[in-house]
C-alpha positions in Angstrom: -27.3 -5.0 19.8 -24.4 -6.7 18.2 -21.2 -4.7 17.9 -18.1 -5.5 15.9 -14.7 -4.8 17.5 -11.3 -4.7 15.9 -7.9 -3.3 16.7 -4.2 -3.4 15.8 -1.5 -4.0 18.3 -1.5 -0.4 19.5 -5.2 -0.6 20.4 -5.3 -4.2 21.5 -5.4 -3.5 25.3 -8.1 -0.9 24.8 -10.2 -3.2 22.6 -10.1 -5.9 25.3 -11.2 -3.4 27.9 -14.0 -2.1 25.7 -15.1 -5.7 25.0 -15.3 -6.6 28.7 -17.2 -3.5 29.4 -19.7 -4.1 26.6 -20.2 -7.8 27.5 -20.9 -6.7 31.1 -23.6 -4.3 29.7 -25.2 -7.2 27.8 -24.0 -6.4 24.2 -23.2 -9.2 21.8 -19.7 -8.9 20.5 -18.1 -9.9 17.2 -14.4 -9.7 17.9 -12.4 -9.4 14.6 -9.0 -9.3 16.2 -6.2 -8.7 16.6 -5.6 -11.1 19.5 -2.3 -9.9 21.0 0.1 -7.0 21.1 2.2 -8.5 18.3 2.6 -6.1 15.4 -0.1 -6.3 12.7 -1.3 -4.1 9.8 -4.2 -1.9 11.0 -5.8 -1.6 7.5 -6.9 -5.3 7.5 -8.7 -4.9 10.9 -10.3 -1.6 10.0 -11.6 -3.0 6.8 -12.9 -6.2 8.5 -14.9 -4.1 11.0 -16.2 -1.9 8.2 -17.3 -4.9 6.2 -19.0 -6.5 9.2 -21.1 -3.4 9.8 -21.8 -2.7 6.1 -22.7 -6.3 5.6 -25.1 -6.5 8.5 -23.1 -8.9 10.7 -23.1 -6.2 13.3 -25.2 -3.1 13.9 -22.3 -0.8 14.8 -18.5 -1.2 15.3 -15.6 0.1 17.4 -12.0 0.1 16.2 -8.9 0.9 18.1 -5.3 1.6 17.1 -2.6 3.9 18.6 -4.4 7.1 17.7 -7.6 5.8 16.1 -6.7 7.7 12.9 -5.2 5.0 10.7 -7.8 2.3 11.5 -10.6 4.8 11.0 -9.3 5.6 7.5 -9.3 1.9 6.7 -12.9 1.5 8.0 -14.0 4.5 6.0 -12.9 2.9 2.7 -15.8 0.5 3.0 -18.9 1.9 1.3 -21.7 2.8 3.8 -19.3 3.3 6.7 -19.1 6.5 8.6 -16.3 6.0 11.1 -15.5 8.9 13.4 -12.4 9.3 15.6 -13.6 10.5 19.0 -11.6 12.0 21.8 -14.1 13.7 24.0 -17.7 13.5 25.1 -19.1 16.1 22.7 -17.5 14.3 19.7 -19.0 11.0 20.9 -22.5 12.5 21.1 -22.4 14.5 17.9 -21.0 11.9 15.7 -24.1 9.9 16.4 -26.7 12.7 16.5 -25.5 14.6 13.4 -23.3 12.2 11.4 -24.9 8.8 12.1 -21.5 7.3 12.8 -21.8 3.6 12.6 -18.3 3.0 13.8 -16.1 4.9 16.2 -12.3 4.8 16.4 -10.5 5.1 19.7 -6.8 5.7 20.3 -5.1 3.3 22.8 -2.2 5.7 23.2 -4.4 8.8 23.4 -7.2 7.8 25.8 -7.2 6.2 29.2 -9.4 3.2 29.6 -11.8 5.2 31.8 -12.1 7.9 29.2 -12.6 5.5 26.3 -15.3 3.5 28.1 -17.2 6.7 28.9 -17.0 7.7 25.2 -18.3 4.4 24.1 -21.3 4.7 26.5 -22.1 8.2 25.2 -22.0 7.0 21.6 -24.2 4.0 22.3 -26.7 6.0 24.3 -27.3 8.5 21.4 -29.3 8.1 18.2 -29.2 9.8 14.9 -31.4 12.9 14.8 -32.2 12.7 11.1 -34.0 15.8 9.9 -31.7 18.3 8.3 -28.7 16.0 8.9 -30.2 13.1 6.8 -29.5 14.9 3.5 -25.8 15.2 4.5 -25.5 11.6 5.6 -27.2 10.6 2.3 -24.6 12.6 0.4 -21.8 10.8 2.3 -23.3 7.5 1.5 -23.5 8.4 -2.2 -19.8 9.4 -2.2 -18.8 5.9 -1.1 -20.4 4.1 -4.1 
């Protein structure tokens, strides 16, 4: 599976840890930056990840900023993107099973590296359940057009 990664300066260290973890697990990575802790504007990076996933360059994506909130808002501006900020295992599981989240957002100033890597694994191990949830996901997708 190919995953797109992006961050701002506040999420740079976490993005790098996530990238190393995923490469070790055999995932193909599309790193969309940023490439340092120098201050950048998170909307550009959230949008880039959203466009990569929506455009088919990656199957799913992970974005990181200080809290995960700003960059998730940016990613969600791209039609077809369902980016969820996750902070605990239940959220990581349910955003896939019920919401078909195709991008997750992590907070570099909120989560430890160990917590974040565990959440990434949970999200990747789960699949969308469809069924009664499909109608709602379809509604979300229509809203973005």
